[in-house]
C-alpha positions as CSV (number, residue, x, y, z in Angstrom):
1,M,60.0,30.9,70.8
2,R,61.7,30.3,73.9
3,I,63.8,33.0,76.3
4,K,67.5,32.2,77.0
5,R,68.6,33.7,80.1
6,S,72.2,33.8,79.5
7,V,72.7,37.5,79.3
8,N,70.6,38.2,82.6
9,A,71.9,35.7,84.4
10,L,75.7,36.6,83.7
11,K,74.7,40.2,84.6
12,K,73.1,39.0,88.2
13,R,76.2,37.1,88.5
14,R,78.6,39.9,87.6
15,A,76.8,42.1,90.1
16,I,76.7,39.8,93.0
17,L,80.6,39.3,92.5
18,K,81.1,43.0,92.0
19,S,79.7,43.7,95.6
20,A,81.7,41.0,96.8
21,K,84.9,42.3,95.8
22,G,87.3,42.6,98.6
23,Y,85.9,39.3,100.5
24,R,88.5,36.8,101.7
25,G,88.7,33.5,99.6
26,S,86.2,32.2,97.8
27,K,83.6,34.7,99.2
28,S,84.8,37.0,96.3
29,K,85.1,34.4,93.9
30,L,82.7,31.7,93.5
31,Y,79.1,32.9,92.7
32,R,77.2,30.7,95.1
33,V,79.3,31.5,98.1
34,A,79.3,35.3,97.2
35,M,76.1,35.2,97.1
36,E,75.6,34.2,100.5
37,A,78.2,36.4,102.0
38,V,76.4,39.6,100.3
39,M,73.2,38.5,101.7
40,K,74.7,38.5,105.2
41,S,76.8,41.5,104.6
42,G,73.5,43.4,103.6
43,Q,71.7,42.0,106.8
44,Y,74.8,43.1,109.0
45,A,74.8,46.9,107.2
46,Y,71.1,46.9,107.8
47,I,71.3,46.1,111.5
48,G,74.7,48.7,111.7
49,R,72.5,51.4,110.3
50,R,69.8,51.1,113.2
51,L,72.6,50.3,115.7
52,K,74.4,53.5,115.1
53,K,71.5,55.9,116.2
54,R,71.5,54.2,119.3
55,N,75.3,54.3,119.7
56,F,75.5,57.9,119.2
57,R,72.6,58.8,121.4
58,N,74.5,56.7,124.1
59,L,77.6,59.0,123.5
60,W,75.8,62.0,123.8
61,I,74.4,61.5,126.5
62,A,77.5,60.3,128.3
63,R,79.1,63.5,127.4
64,I,76.3,65.6,128.6
65,N,76.2,63.6,132.0
66,A,80.0,64.2,132.3
67,S,79.9,68.0,131.9
68,C,77.0,68.0,133.8
69,H,78.8,66.4,137.0
70,A,81.5,68.7,136.5
71,N,78.8,71.8,137.0
72,E,77.7,69.9,140.1
73,I,74.3,68.5,138.6
74,S,72.8,65.2,137.4
75,Y,71.7,64.7,133.9
76,S,68.1,64.0,134.5
77,K,67.7,67.0,136.5
78,F,69.7,68.9,133.9
79,M,67.5,67.6,131.3
80,Y,64.3,68.3,133.4
81,G,65.4,72.2,134.1
82,L,66.4,72.5,130.5
83,K,62.4,71.3,129.8
84,L,61.0,73.9,132.3
85,A,63.3,76.5,130.8
86,D,61.6,75.6,127.6
87,V,65.0,75.1,125.8
88,K,64.5,72.6,122.8
89,L,68.3,71.6,122.1
90,N,68.3,67.8,121.2
91,R,71.3,65.8,123.0
92,K,73.7,65.8,119.9
93,V,73.7,69.7,120.1
94,L,74.4,69.3,123.8
95,A,76.7,67.3,123.9
96,D,78.5,69.5,121.1
97,L,78.5,72.5,123.4
98,A,79.7,70.6,126.4
99,V,83.0,69.6,124.4
100,N,83.3,72.5,122.3
101,S,82.1,75.5,124.3
102,P,82.1,74.8,127.8
103,A,81.1,78.1,128.9
104,E,78.0,78.0,127.0
105,F,77.3,75.0,128.5
106,T,77.7,76.1,132.0
107,S,75.4,79.1,131.3
108,L,72.6,76.4,130.3
109,V,73.4,74.5,133.5
110,N,73.0,77.8,135.7
111,L,69.6,78.4,133.7
112,A,68.1,74.9,134.4
113,K,69.3,75.1,138.1
114,S,67.5,78.4,138.2
115,K,64.5,76.9,136.8
116,L,64.7,74.0,139.2
117,A,64.9,76.2,142.3
118,K,61.3,77.9,141.7
């Protein structure tokens, strides 16, 4: 007895066309073209998930750097001072402090400066 694939093949095609919904032109209508578009968009999404992490880290460093220069210390000296002071805050938290509560960030800068002076 042979196996006919009609049901499974149709399910597969429907799934691809469903994930290609909203694409322009034949990319959302024709199975072959949609298959290529879905595969390529999956690759872009995979790459984007990794780039997102890099981009956010760059943003946090830029924000911390701007606040450091406002407090007359370089970013690298500030980070080294925090390391000497054994302050274990990541860049995300430091950037949030720099933007939303500058007074607390200034106290961290003063702590880092005092550790660097020793």
